[in-house]
Structure formats: structure tokens, C-alpha cells
Backbone as JSON, one array per atom type, in Angstrom:
{
  "sequence": "MQTIDETRKFILGQIKSIASRIPAAKKVVAEAQKEVDELEADKSRLESSLAELKPGKKKSKAGDEANKATKPKKTSVKQKDVREVCLAVVKENPAISKVDLENFAKHKLEDDLGFDLKGFGLRFGEVLSSDIFAVAPDETVSIAAARLQEGGTKEDAARTPKATIGQGPRNPQTELPVES",
  "N": [[216.5, -20.39, -67.86], [213.99, -19.96, -70.28], [211.59, -17.4, -70.7], [208.02, -17.25, -71.24], [207.43, -15.17, -73.0], [209.91, -14.78, -74.3], [210.15, -17.24, -75.59], [207.9, -17.11, -77.24], [208.66, -14.91, -78.86], [210.87, -16.04, -80.12], [209.66, -18.15, -81.6], [207.94, -16.65, -83.24], [209.87, -15.3, -84.72], [210.99, -17.45, -86.12], [208.76, -18.22, -87.67], [208.46, -15.9, -89.24], [210.86, -15.98, -90.65], [210.56, -18.35, -92.15], [208.23, -17.7, -93.6], [209.2, -15.63, -95.18], [210.73, -16.98, -97.02], [208.99, -18.39, -98.59], [207.78, -17.11, -100.98], [209.99, -17.14, -102.79], [210.43, -19.87, -103.03], [208.02, -20.66, -104.19], [208.3, -19.39, -106.63], [210.42, -20.81, -107.74], [209.21, -23.31, -108.01], [207.18, -22.67, -109.86], [208.74, -21.96, -112.09], [210.0, -24.38, -112.55], [207.77, -25.97, -113.21], [206.99, -24.69, -115.54], [209.16, -25.32, -117.17], [208.89, -28.1, -117.24], [206.43, -28.28, -118.61], [207.23, -27.21, -121.09], [209.13, -29.11, -121.87], [207.5, -31.39, -122.05], [205.87, -30.58, -124.17], [207.79, -30.4, -126.22], [208.55, -33.1, -126.32], [206.13, -34.26, -127.11], [205.84, -33.1, -129.64], [208.06, -34.19, -130.95], [207.4, -36.91, -130.81], [205.17, -36.89, -132.46], [206.39, -36.25, -134.88], [208.0, -38.5, -135.18], [206.05, -40.49, -135.43], [205.07, -39.89, -137.92], [207.05, -40.71, -139.6], [207.2, -43.32, -141.52], [208.2, -46.64, -142.06], [209.4, -47.89, -145.2], [208.19, -46.1, -146.85], [208.24, -44.57, -149.9], [210.28, -42.08, -151.34], [209.31, -39.44, -153.47], [210.26, -38.54, -156.83], [211.83, -35.52, -158.04], [209.65, -33.17, -159.5], [207.5, -34.87, -159.65], [203.97, -35.26, -159.14], [203.25, -35.84, -156.55], [205.23, -34.65, -155.15], [204.61, -32.0, -154.98], [203.01, -31.61, -152.81], [204.59, -31.75, -150.35], [204.46, -30.97, -147.79], [204.33, -31.89, -144.44], [201.74, -33.89, -143.05], [199.59, -32.59, -140.66], [198.54, -33.48, -137.39], [195.17, -33.65, -136.39], [193.72, -31.56, -133.93], [192.82, -32.69, -130.7], [190.29, -33.09, -128.13], [191.49, -33.61, -125.66], [194.05, -32.55, -126.03], [193.47, -29.81, -126.32], [192.32, -29.33, -123.81], [194.51, -29.83, -122.05], [196.33, -27.83, -122.84], [194.81, -25.5, -122.39], [194.39, -25.7, -119.6], [197.04, -25.36, -118.69], [197.56, -22.75, -119.6], [195.56, -21.24, -118.27], [196.28, -21.76, -115.67], [198.72, -20.45, -115.48], [197.86, -17.89, -116.05], [195.63, -16.69, -114.29], [192.13, -15.97, -114.35], [191.93, -15.2, -117.08], [190.95, -13.67, -120.17], [188.38, -15.0, -122.26], [188.76, -14.77, -125.01], [191.52, -14.19, -125.17], [192.51, -16.56, -124.06], [191.67, -18.39, -126.0], [193.18, -17.49, -128.21], [195.85, -17.82, -127.24], [195.82, -20.61, -126.84], [195.37, -21.56, -129.46], [197.72, -20.64, -130.72], [199.72, -22.03, -129.25], [198.99, -24.72, -129.74], [199.1, -24.94, -132.57], [201.52, -23.63, -133.52], [203.56, -24.27, -131.63], [203.15, -26.98, -130.89], [202.45, -28.23, -133.24], [199.93, -29.02, -134.26], [197.01, -29.47, -136.37], [194.47, -27.13, -136.75], [191.87, -27.85, -137.35], [188.61, -28.29, -136.33], [189.09, -27.11, -133.92], [187.53, -25.01, -132.78], [185.15, -26.29, -131.98], [186.19, -28.2, -130.17], [187.34, -26.46, -128.29], [185.09, -25.14, -127.3], [183.8, -27.34, -126.1], [185.63, -28.01, -124.1], [185.65, -25.67, -122.5], [183.02, -25.72, -121.62], [183.04, -27.84, -119.97], [183.24, -29.19, -116.64], [185.62, -28.43, -115.56], [186.47, -25.87, -115.99], [185.57, -22.48, -115.18], [183.52, -20.03, -116.47], [183.14, -16.69, -116.27], [180.52, -14.15, -116.16], [181.65, -11.87, -117.38], [183.2, -12.98, -119.29], [185.67, -14.01, -118.44], [187.98, -16.6, -117.84], [188.55, -19.23, -115.59], [190.02, -21.77, -113.48], [187.74, -24.04, -112.21], [186.78, -23.56, -108.9], [185.8, -25.57, -107.19], [186.88, -27.75, -108.33], [189.61, -27.98, -107.91], [190.7, -29.43, -105.38], [192.18, -29.18, -102.15], [195.47, -30.22, -102.23], [194.98, -31.8, -104.41], [195.43, -32.72, -107.9], [195.58, -31.45, -111.31], [194.66, -33.52, -112.88], [193.23, -35.03, -111.02], [191.26, -33.18, -110.49], [189.93, -33.13, -112.9], [188.65, -35.55, -112.86], [186.98, -35.47, -110.67], [183.67, -35.3, -109.42], [181.29, -32.59, -109.93], [179.59, -31.86, -107.79], [179.68, -30.86, -104.38], [180.68, -31.55, -101.0], [178.31, -30.97, -98.48], [176.34, -29.65, -99.84], [172.95, -28.78, -100.31], [170.03, -29.19, -98.12], [170.46, -29.6, -94.56], [170.13, -32.59, -92.68], [169.26, -33.43, -89.61], [168.59, -35.91, -88.6], [169.99, -37.83, -89.99], [172.61, -37.25, -89.59], [175.7, -37.85, -87.94], [176.36, -37.77, -84.43], [178.56, -35.36, -82.97], [181.34, -35.71, -80.98], [182.79, -34.03, -78.22]],
  "CA": [[215.23, -20.83, -68.37], [213.37, -18.91, -71.07], [210.22, -17.06, -70.33], [207.03, -17.46, -72.3], [207.58, -14.1, -73.99], [211.1, -15.06, -75.09], [209.81, -18.37, -76.44], [206.97, -16.59, -78.25], [209.44, -14.11, -79.81], [211.68, -16.97, -80.9], [208.77, -18.84, -82.54], [207.51, -15.66, -84.24], [211.03, -15.09, -85.6], [211.07, -18.61, -87.01], [207.64, -18.12, -88.62], [208.78, -14.82, -90.17], [211.94, -16.47, -91.5], [209.98, -19.31, -93.09], [207.3, -16.98, -94.48], [209.95, -14.82, -96.15], [211.3, -17.86, -98.03], [207.91, -19.02, -99.37], [207.65, -16.6, -102.35], [211.09, -17.61, -103.63], [210.19, -21.29, -103.29], [206.91, -20.74, -105.15], [208.83, -18.98, -107.93], [211.2, -21.94, -108.24], [208.24, -24.34, -108.42], [206.52, -22.21, -111.09], [209.71, -22.06, -113.17], [210.18, -25.81, -112.84], [206.56, -26.43, -113.89], [207.04, -24.15, -116.9], [210.14, -26.12, -117.89], [208.27, -29.41, -117.46], [205.45, -28.11, -119.68], [207.95, -27.04, -122.35], [209.73, -30.4, -122.21], [206.43, -32.27, -122.5], [205.47, -30.12, -125.49], [208.85, -30.84, -127.14], [208.43, -34.55, -126.43], [204.94, -34.53, -127.9], [206.13, -32.71, -131.02], [208.98, -35.18, -131.5], [206.66, -38.15, -130.98], [204.36, -36.71, -133.66], [207.29, -36.36, -136.02], [208.41, -39.9, -135.28], [204.91, -41.26, -135.92], [204.9, -39.61, -139.34], [208.09, -41.42, -140.34], [206.76, -44.7, -141.66], [209.17, -47.4, -142.85], [208.97, -48.37, -146.51], [207.57, -45.03, -147.61], [209.17, -44.16, -150.94], [210.33, -40.65, -151.66], [209.01, -39.21, -154.88], [211.29, -37.82, -157.58], [211.53, -34.12, -158.32], [208.75, -33.01, -160.63], [206.31, -35.7, -159.46], [202.81, -34.56, -158.56], [203.27, -36.06, -155.11], [206.24, -33.77, -154.57], [204.03, -30.68, -154.79], [202.43, -31.56, -151.47], [205.56, -32.35, -149.45], [204.2, -30.48, -146.45], [203.89, -33.01, -143.61], [200.35, -33.83, -142.6], [199.49, -32.3, -139.24], [197.51, -34.22, -136.66], [194.07, -32.8, -135.94], [193.7, -31.33, -132.5], [191.82, -33.47, -129.96], [189.8, -32.42, -126.93], [192.51, -33.79, -124.62], [195.12, -31.59, -126.3], [192.95, -28.48, -126.02], [192.13, -29.25, -122.35], [195.82, -29.72, -121.41], [196.9, -26.51, -123.12], [193.99, -24.5, -121.69], [194.71, -25.8, -118.16], [198.36, -24.76, -118.47], [197.46, -21.31, -119.82], [194.76, -20.64, -117.19], [197.06, -21.88, -114.43], [199.72, -19.38, -115.51], [197.18, -16.59, -116.2], [194.3, -16.8, -113.69], [191.12, -15.01, -114.79], [192.26, -14.75, -118.43], [189.75, -13.5, -120.98], [188.09, -16.15, -123.13], [189.38, -14.49, -126.31], [192.97, -14.36, -125.02], [192.77, -17.99, -123.87], [191.51, -19.04, -127.3], [194.34, -17.13, -129.03], [197.02, -18.5, -126.69], [195.7, -22.05, -127.08], [195.59, -21.78, -130.9], [199.15, -20.46, -131.0], [200.49, -23.13, -128.65], [198.67, -25.98, -130.41], [199.53, -24.95, -133.96], [202.92, -23.24, -133.74], [204.51, -24.96, -130.74], [202.94, -28.43, -130.85], [202.32, -28.73, -134.6], [198.61, -29.59, -134.56], [196.11, -28.84, -137.31], [193.4, -26.54, -135.94], [190.53, -28.26, -137.78], [187.8, -28.74, -135.21], [189.49, -26.45, -132.68], [186.42, -24.25, -132.2], [184.26, -27.23, -131.29], [186.92, -28.75, -129.01], [187.5, -25.37, -127.33], [183.78, -24.97, -126.66], [183.56, -28.5, -125.24], [186.51, -27.92, -122.93], [185.19, -24.59, -121.62], [181.73, -26.05, -121.02], [183.24, -28.92, -119.01], [183.22, -28.71, -115.26], [186.97, -28.09, -115.14], [186.63, -24.43, -116.08], [184.46, -21.59, -114.86], [183.52, -18.84, -117.32], [182.36, -15.65, -115.6], [179.7, -13.34, -117.08], [182.47, -10.93, -118.14], [183.98, -13.8, -120.22], [186.97, -14.42, -117.94], [188.02, -18.04, -117.62], [189.41, -19.68, -114.5], [189.81, -23.17, -113.12], [186.63, -24.09, -111.26], [187.29, -23.69, -107.53], [185.4, -26.85, -106.62], [187.62, -28.8, -109.03], [190.96, -28.13, -107.36], [190.64, -29.64, -103.95], [193.5, -29.03, -101.56], [196.31, -31.39, -102.4], [194.64, -32.5, -105.64], [196.12, -32.32, -109.11], [194.66, -31.13, -112.4], [194.03, -34.77, -113.32], [192.22, -35.34, -110.01], [190.16, -32.23, -110.67], [189.18, -33.51, -114.11], [187.86, -36.75, -112.58], [186.14, -35.25, -109.5], [182.35, -34.78, -109.78], [181.1, -31.2, -109.6], [178.91, -31.68, -106.52], [180.6, -30.78, -103.26], [180.13, -31.95, -99.71], [177.62, -29.89, -97.79], [175.29, -29.05, -100.65], [171.6, -29.21, -99.97], [169.64, -28.94, -96.74], [170.99, -30.52, -93.57], [169.14, -33.48, -92.08], [169.82, -33.81, -88.32], [168.3, -37.31, -88.29], [170.96, -38.71, -90.64], [173.96, -36.83, -89.25], [176.27, -38.48, -86.77], [176.67, -36.78, -83.37], [179.96, -35.0, -82.83], [181.75, -35.74, -79.57], [183.84, -33.06, -77.94]],
  "C": [[214.55, -19.66, -69.1], [211.96, -18.64, -70.56], [209.31, -17.32, -71.52], [207.18, -16.4, -73.38], [208.81, -14.33, -74.88], [210.84, -16.21, -76.07], [208.89, -17.92, -77.58], [207.73, -15.78, -79.31], [210.29, -15.0, -80.71], [210.84, -17.66, -81.97], [208.3, -17.88, -83.62], [208.64, -15.35, -85.21], [211.19, -16.23, -86.6], [209.98, -18.56, -88.07], [207.95, -17.05, -89.67], [209.87, -15.26, -91.16], [211.4, -17.43, -92.57], [209.08, -18.61, -94.09], [208.04, -16.16, -95.53], [210.55, -15.68, -97.27], [210.24, -18.47, -98.95], [207.8, -18.44, -100.78], [208.75, -17.09, -103.29], [210.9, -19.08, -103.99], [209.07, -21.47, -104.3], [207.4, -20.36, -106.55], [209.63, -20.12, -108.56], [210.27, -23.03, -108.75], [207.58, -23.94, -109.73], [207.47, -22.32, -112.29], [209.94, -23.52, -113.55], [208.98, -26.36, -113.59], [206.55, -25.93, -115.33], [208.01, -24.97, -117.75], [209.59, -27.51, -118.2], [207.27, -29.32, -118.61], [206.13, -27.98, -121.04], [208.56, -28.36, -122.8], [208.67, -31.38, -122.7], [205.94, -31.88, -123.9], [206.49, -30.56, -126.54], [208.75, -32.35, -127.38], [207.25, -34.92, -127.33], [205.19, -34.22, -129.38], [207.05, -33.74, -131.68], [208.29, -36.53, -131.72], [205.76, -38.07, -132.21], [205.21, -36.85, -134.91], [207.71, -37.8, -136.25], [207.28, -40.75, -135.85], [204.69, -41.06, -137.41], [205.96, -40.29, -140.21], [207.73, -42.89, -140.39], [207.77, -45.46, -142.52], [208.57, -47.85, -144.18], [208.3, -47.29, -147.35], [208.58, -44.5, -148.61], [209.1, -42.66, -151.15], [210.07, -40.48, -153.13], [210.12, -38.39, -155.52], [210.86, -36.39, -157.8], [210.65, -34.03, -159.56], [207.51, -33.87, -160.53], [205.19, -34.87, -158.85], [202.81, -34.7, -157.04], [204.25, -35.12, -154.42], [205.71, -32.37, -154.31], [203.47, -30.52, -153.39], [203.37, -32.25, -150.49], [205.38, -31.89, -148.01], [203.7, -31.65, -145.59], [202.46, -32.79, -143.11], [200.33, -33.61, -141.09], [198.37, -33.13, -138.64], [196.43, -33.25, -136.22], [194.06, -32.72, -134.43], [192.56, -32.13, -131.86], [191.43, -32.71, -128.71], [190.83, -32.49, -125.8], [193.63, -32.77, -124.78], [194.69, -30.18, -125.92], [192.82, -28.3, -124.5], [193.49, -29.06, -121.66], [196.43, -28.33, -121.62], [196.13, -25.43, -122.38], [194.27, -24.52, -120.19], [196.04, -25.12, -117.87], [198.28, -23.24, -118.59], [196.7, -20.65, -118.68], [195.51, -20.71, -115.87], [198.1, -20.76, -114.35], [199.1, -17.99, -115.55], [195.78, -16.69, -115.62], [193.39, -15.67, -114.16], [191.48, -14.39, -116.14], [190.97, -14.59, -119.23], [189.6, -14.71, -121.92], [188.77, -15.98, -124.48], [190.89, -14.7, -126.24], [193.32, -15.83, -124.85], [192.68, -18.72, -125.2], [192.72, -18.75, -128.19], [195.61, -17.82, -128.56], [196.99, -19.99, -127.03], [195.95, -22.37, -128.56], [197.08, -21.69, -131.24], [199.96, -21.64, -130.49], [200.26, -24.43, -129.41], [199.23, -26.03, -131.83], [201.03, -24.7, -134.11], [203.9, -24.05, -132.89], [204.38, -26.48, -130.8], [202.69, -29.05, -132.22], [200.99, -29.38, -134.95], [197.91, -28.79, -135.65], [194.93, -28.32, -136.49], [192.0, -26.87, -136.43], [189.79, -28.81, -136.57], [188.15, -28.07, -133.9], [188.33, -25.74, -132.01], [185.48, -25.14, -131.4], [184.93, -27.79, -130.05], [187.05, -27.71, -127.9], [186.19, -25.15, -126.57], [183.46, -26.11, -125.7], [184.38, -28.41, -123.95], [186.01, -26.84, -121.97], [183.84, -24.9, -120.96], [181.85, -27.22, -120.05], [183.29, -28.32, -117.61], [184.62, -28.41, -114.71], [187.15, -26.58, -115.08], [185.36, -23.71, -115.65], [184.6, -20.36, -115.76], [182.58, -17.83, -116.68], [181.53, -14.88, -116.63], [180.51, -12.34, -117.91], [183.45, -11.65, -119.07], [185.42, -14.07, -119.75], [186.9, -15.9, -117.58], [188.98, -18.33, -116.46], [189.15, -21.16, -114.27], [188.75, -23.18, -112.05], [187.16, -24.38, -109.87], [186.96, -25.05, -106.92], [186.22, -28.0, -107.21], [188.99, -29.03, -108.41], [190.88, -28.23, -105.84], [192.05, -29.58, -103.4], [194.28, -30.33, -101.68], [196.04, -32.14, -103.68], [195.44, -31.97, -106.81], [195.1, -31.94, -110.16], [193.94, -32.38, -112.87], [192.96, -35.2, -112.33], [191.0, -34.45, -110.2], [189.31, -32.62, -111.86], [188.29, -34.72, -113.84], [186.86, -36.55, -111.45], [184.77, -34.74, -109.94], [182.19, -33.35, -109.29], [180.48, -30.98, -108.22], [179.94, -31.67, -105.39], [179.89, -31.18, -101.99], [179.46, -30.74, -99.09], [176.55, -29.22, -98.62], [173.95, -29.59, -100.2], [171.3, -28.98, -98.5], [170.23, -30.0, -95.81], [169.86, -31.34, -93.0], [169.71, -33.99, -90.76], [169.59, -35.28, -87.99], [169.34, -38.25, -88.9], [172.39, -38.34, -90.3], [174.42, -37.55, -87.97], [176.55, -37.43, -85.7], [178.18, -36.56, -83.29], [180.3, -34.96, -81.35], [182.84, -34.72, -79.36], [184.79, -33.59, -76.91]]
}
């Protein structure tokens, strides 16, 4: 029969074993999420390209005026696009500077996803002023702590109101008694 100390040592050994595997598992999850983000970006880019291919559109002959502007028309960036990219960047780079976030988002939206950056400044400002992000006085951006509830997703955070449980003064007359 094992003693309490032997049992305790065994359990502590198990905890240590599990704890040592957590960082590697987190790394695998982060790499998988990065791959998912890249695949979604590729899918989005291909869907944009597909949408631009319209049946019955005639190709112009060489020398035509229409041929001078053969550059495909880019889709203007939308608030949803800016929000998704900013969430991904801030998730990978917690407490990133506002300037760096703006530069990363512009690069990802224009170069990787093929969006036109017309209206980006306005969309970027709208996204940062939303309750999804927190901008510190030193201009660092992070995901608002109240937005990511334990077990919640980014989409849940975007739909959750800013107010949190426990705000305001307590009222003992309206609280239920707690039984022990």
C-alpha cells in the first residue's frame, strides 16, 4: 500500500510531465492557426479573382484604349477585412504599436489579399475605436481583455457587450444568499 507521500510524489510527477508538454502543444496550435490564416487568405484571394472573371466579357484587341488599363480592378477594403487582419496581427503580436499594426495590416490587405487601400485609414480608425481593441496611452494595441472571455472566440468577443459582470455598486437587497 502506498503512503500519502508516495502518492503525492506520483501526482506531482504527473503534473510536471503534463506541464512540460504544454509549450510544445501551444506551439503546434499556433503553427496550425497560422496555416489556417494563410489558407483562408489564399481562399479569399482566389474567390476575389474568380468574382472578377465574368462570363461574356470580351477581350479587347491590342492597341485598343481599353487595353491600356488591363490592370484588374481591386476590391476596396471593408471594415470586416481590416478587423479580421488586425485581430490576426494583434493575436500574433500582443501589445504591438499602432503604427506597426497599421503597416502590417496595409501590407497584408494590399499585397497578400489584393485589396485596394482606398478608405483604409477610415476603416482602420473605426476598427481600433471599436470595443474589440484596447489602445494604451503609449499607442500600443491589444485585444481588449474584457472581450476575450475564457473559452470564447474572436467572433464571440466581437459580439459581447463591453460591460462586465460585477460593475457598479453592490446591492445586498437584490443579491441572492449564498449557501455553504
